[in-house]
C-alpha positions in Angstrom: 71.2 59.0 147.0 70.7 55.4 146.1 73.0 53.4 143.8 70.3 53.5 141.2 70.1 57.3 141.3 73.9 57.6 141.0 73.9 55.4 137.9 71.3 57.6 136.3 73.5 60.8 136.5 77.1 59.3 136.3 78.4 59.1 132.7 79.3 55.6 131.6 82.8 54.6 130.7 81.8 54.3 127.1 80.5 57.8 127.0 83.7 59.2 128.8 85.8 57.5 126.2 84.2 59.2 123.3 86.1 62.5 123.4 89.4 60.6 123.5 88.2 58.4 120.8 87.5 61.4 118.6 91.2 62.4 119.1 92.4 58.9 118.2 90.1 58.6 115.1 87.6 55.8 114.4 89.8 53.3 116.0 88.6 54.1 119.6 89.9 55.8 122.7 93.3 57.5 122.6 96.2 55.4 124.0 98.1 56.4 127.0 101.1 57.7 125.1 99.1 60.0 122.9 97.2 61.2 125.9 100.4 62.2 127.7 101.8 63.9 124.6 98.5 65.9 124.2 98.6 66.9 127.8 102.2 68.1 127.5 101.5 70.1 124.4 98.5 71.7 126.2 100.7 72.5 129.3 103.3 74.1 127.1 100.7 76.3 125.4 99.4 77.3 128.9 102.9 78.2 130.0 103.6 80.2 126.9 100.5 82.3 127.6 101.8 83.1 131.1 103.5 86.4 131.6 107.3 86.1 131.8 107.5 82.6 130.5 110.7 81.9 128.6 110.8 78.8 126.3 113.8 76.5 126.7 116.6 77.3 124.3 117.1 75.1 121.3 120.1 72.8 121.5 123.2 74.5 120.1 124.4 73.2 116.7 127.2 70.8 117.2 130.3 71.9 115.2 133.4 70.1 114.2 136.7 71.6 114.9 138.8 71.7 111.7 142.3 72.7 110.8 143.1 73.1 107.1 146.5 72.6 105.5 146.4 73.6 101.8 148.4 74.6 98.8 145.7 77.0 97.6 146.8 79.0 94.5 147.9 76.1 92.3 144.8 74.1 91.4 141.4 75.8 91.9 139.9 73.0 94.0 141.7 74.2 97.2 139.9 77.5 97.1 136.6 75.7 96.5 137.2 73.4 99.5 138.1 76.4 101.8 134.9 78.3 100.7 132.9 75.2 101.5 134.4 75.0 105.0 133.7 78.7 105.6 130.1 78.3 104.5 129.4 75.0 106.3 127.5 75.9 109.6 128.8 72.7 111.2 132.4 73.7 110.7 134.5 75.5 113.3 137.5 76.4 111.3 140.3 76.9 113.9 143.0 77.9 111.4 144.7 77.5 108.0 148.3 76.7 107.1 149.6 77.0 103.6 152.3 74.8 102.1 154.7 74.7 99.1 156.1 77.5 97.0 155.1 81.2 97.7 153.3 80.2 100.9 152.7 83.9 101.8 150.9 84.5 98.5 148.8 81.4 99.2 148.0 82.8 102.7 146.8 86.0 101.1 144.4 84.1 98.9 143.1 82.2 101.9 142.6 85.5 103.7 140.5 86.9 100.8 138.2 84.0 101.0 137.9 84.3 104.8 137.1 88.1 104.4 134.4 87.4 101.7 132.8 84.9 104.1 132.8 87.4 107.0 135.4 85.3 108.9 138.5 87.5 108.9 139.5 86.3 112.4 140.5 82.8 111.2 144.3 82.4 111.9 146.4 81.9 108.8 150.0 80.7 108.8 152.3 80.3 105.8 154.1 77.0 106.2 157.0 75.1 104.6 157.8 76.1 101.0 160.3 73.3 100.1 159.9 69.5 100.2 161.9 67.6 102.8 164.2 66.0 100.3 162.8 66.2 96.7 163.4 69.1 94.4 160.7 71.8 94.3 158.2 71.2 91.5 155.6 73.7 92.6 157.5 76.9 93.2 154.7 79.4 92.4 151.1 80.1 93.2 149.8 81.1 89.7 146.2 81.9 90.8 147.6 84.7 93.0 147.6 86.8 89.8 143.8 86.9 90.1 143.6 88.1 93.7 143.0 91.6 92.3 141.1 94.0 94.6 139.6 91.4 96.9 140.4 92.6 100.4 142.9 90.5 102.3 145.5 90.5 105.1 149.0 91.4 103.9 151.1 90.3 106.9 151.4 86.9 108.4 153.5 85.2 111.1 156.5 83.5 109.4 158.0 80.2 110.6 155.2 79.5 113.1 152.9 77.2 111.1 154.1 74.0 112.7 154.0 75.3 116.2 150.5 76.7 115.6 149.3 73.3 114.5 151.0 71.6 117.4 149.6 74.0 120.1 146.1 74.0 118.7 145.9 70.2 118.5 147.3 69.9 122.1 144.7 72.4 123.3 141.9 70.3 122.0 143.0 66.6 122.3 140.7 64.2 120.5 138.5 66.9 119.1 140.2 68.2 115.9 139.9 67.0 112.3 143.1 67.8 110.4 142.2 68.2 106.7 145.2 68.1 104.4 144.7 68.9 100.7 148.2 69.8 99.6 151.7 68.2 99.7 152.3 66.5 103.1 155.4 68.6 104.1 153.7 70.5 107.0 152.2 67.4 108.4 155.5 65.5 108.3 157.3 68.3 110.1 154.5 68.4 112.6 154.6 64.6 113.3 158.4 64.8 113.6 158.3 67.7 116.0 155.8 66.1 118.2 155.3 62.3 117.7 152.2 62.3 119.9 150.3 64.6 117.7 148.8 62.0 115.3 147.2 60.3 118.3 145.8 63.5 119.7 143.7 64.1 116.6 140.1 63.1 116.2 140.8 62.2 112.6 143.2 63.0 109.7 141.5 63.4 106.4 143.5 63.9 103.2 143.2 64.3 99.5 146.3 62.3 98.6 147.3 59.4 96.4 145.7 56.9 93.9 144.2 53.7 95.1 142.2 52.2 92.2 143.6 49.5 89.8 142.8 51.5 86.7 145.5 53.8 85.3 144.6 57.5 85.0 145.9 60.4 82.9 149.1 61.6 84.4 150.5 58.1 85.2 150.4 56.2 88.4 151.3 59.0 90.9 149.1 61.7 92.4 150.3 65.3 92.7 150.0 65.9 96.4 151.6 62.6 97.3 154.5 62.9 94.8 155.5 66.5 95.4 157.0 65.5 98.7 157.2 61.6 98.7 159.3 61.4 101.9 156.7 63.5 103.7 153.9 61.4 102.4 155.6 58.3 103.7 156.1 59.8 107.1 152.4 60.7 107.4 151.2 57.2 106.4 153.7 55.5 108.7 152.6 57.7 111.6 148.9 57.3 110.9 146.6 58.2 113.8 143.7 56.1 115.0 141.6 57.3 112.0 143.2 58.3 108.8 141.0 58.6 105.7 142.3 59.4 102.3 140.5 60.4 99.1 142.5 59.4 96.0 142.5 60.8 92.5 140.8 57.7 91.1 137.6 58.7 93.1 137.8 62.5 93.2 138.1 62.8 89.4 134.6 61.3 89.2 133.2 64.6 90.7 133.5 67.4 88.1 131.7 70.4 86.6 132.1 72.2 83.3 133.3 75.8 83.0 129.8 76.9 82.0 128.2 75.2 85.0 130.8 76.5 87.5 130.4 80.1 86.1 126.6 79.9 86.4 126.4 78.3 89.8 129.2 80.2 91.6 128.0 83.6 90.5 125.1 83.2 92.9 127.1 83.6 96.2 129.8 86.1 97.2 131.9 83.4 98.8 132.0 81.5 95.5 132.4 84.6 93.3 135.9 85.1 94.8 136.7 81.5 93.8 135.3 82.3 90.3 137.8 85.1 89.9 140.7 82.8 91.0 139.4 80.2 88.5 140.0 82.4 85.5 143.6 81.4 85.7 142.6 77.8 85.8 140.2 78.1 82.9 142.9 79.5 80.7 144.1 75.9 80.2 141.1 73.8 81.5 137.4 73.7 80.6 136.3 71.8 83.7 137.0 71.6 87.4 137.6 68.4 89.3 136.3 68.7 92.9 139.2 66.7 94.3 139.8 68.7 97.5 136.2 69.6 98.0 135.2 65.9 98.1 137.6 65.4 101.0 136.2 68.6 102.7 132.5 67.7 102.3 133.2 64.1 103.4 134.4 65.4 106.8 130.7 66.2 107.4 129.1 63.6 105.1 131.4 60.6 105.1 128.6 58.3 103.6 129.1 60.1 100.2 131.9 57.7 99.5 132.3 54.0 100.0 135.3 53.4 102.2 137.6 50.4 102.6 140.2 49.6 105.2 143.8 48.5 104.3 147.4 49.6 104.4 149.1 52.3 102.3 152.8 52.4 101.6 154.7 54.9 99.5 157.2 54.1 96.7 160.4 56.0 97.6 162.6 54.6 94.8 164.0 57.2 92.5 162.2 57.3 89.2 158.9 58.3 87.5 156.9 56.4 90.1 158.4 58.0 93.2 155.6 59.0 95.5 153.2 56.4 94.2 150.8 55.2 96.9 150.6 51.4 97.1 147.3 50.1 98.4 146.7 46.7 100.0 143.1 46.0 101.3 143.0 44.6 104.8 139.9 44.6 107.1 142.3 45.1 110.0 144.4 47.7 108.2 145.6 51.1 109.6 144.3 53.2 106.8 141.0 53.9 105.2 140.5 55.0 101.6 137.6 56.0 99.4 136.8 53.4 96.7 133.4 54.8 95.4 131.6 58.1 95.3 128.0 59.3 94.7 128.5 62.5 92.7 124.8 63.6 92.9 124.9 63.3 96.7 128.2 65.2 96.8 126.9 68.2 94.8 123.7 68.3 96.9 125.7 68.4 100.1 128.2 70.9 98.7 125.6 73.5 97.5 123.5 73.0 100.6 126.2 74.6 102.7 125.7 77.8 100.6 121.9 77.4 100.7 121.9 77.0 96.9 120.0 74.4 94.9 122.0 71.5 93.7 121.1 72.0 90.0 
């Protein structure tokens, strides 16, 4: 065959490019990257049609290990925060410790929420009931009266909460987020019992204190910080590598009315338990501030709040301001506090965990 004969029957480069050009659109032949991708997709389709082929497993959802320390049973926001953690697919809740007066009743309430969420295996330990030094100002768990017929555990290990926290954190060094949304008594006892614990945490996240310059209703102190001021001071003094605190000046910007809470929470069994507990709260309040839930959601969505570095000290002088958190901004500071919040983004993230629309 002569060269001329070969040229007559061999397709030109231009003609060969046309099928690829059709894939690429009017712009011409497909580029190398798209050709490789198209080939890979075709190969996967071919393999899928072969007998016995098993597609590679999707990567497992990466979950955060969380320990919750809570005074659930006083304000309703603790129960909301726990329900969120139980609904959040990225949360691996390793255990719950309760703190302040009637800790066992608080543990029963936590158990009811775990049962409703289908997670009855979460360990629950009643913790310290009395502050380190201060007089007890939260001796009861009033929302326990609304526990009613919700199924729950009745018996819990006593006197083991601190050791449970210590052993769990030591078993997972650098992996655990400790979320504290009550008085700091359990944390202070933990840090005293094992001074290395703060540095074995991945992070410590708290709903504690006030950091904004504007005065708020209730004075200059915040409830969690002031119920056990000495404990609060110990926690801030022994801050781990990452301590993040959400103060009342920011958390009070995230609220829902009684009507909205009733309408939205009725759509999910995990929130219907909370709604029952909330009836005690609604006897004296017509709205709920999502103080503790903001800290809980921010464990997974920290960009919801604007954060600032600085140093926190605690006023321990006797008087009406004992337990006040004193904030000093400093780019090289040891602590991080929330200074702004996006409420719309918060509620979207919160209800997403329950697969409910944000409005």
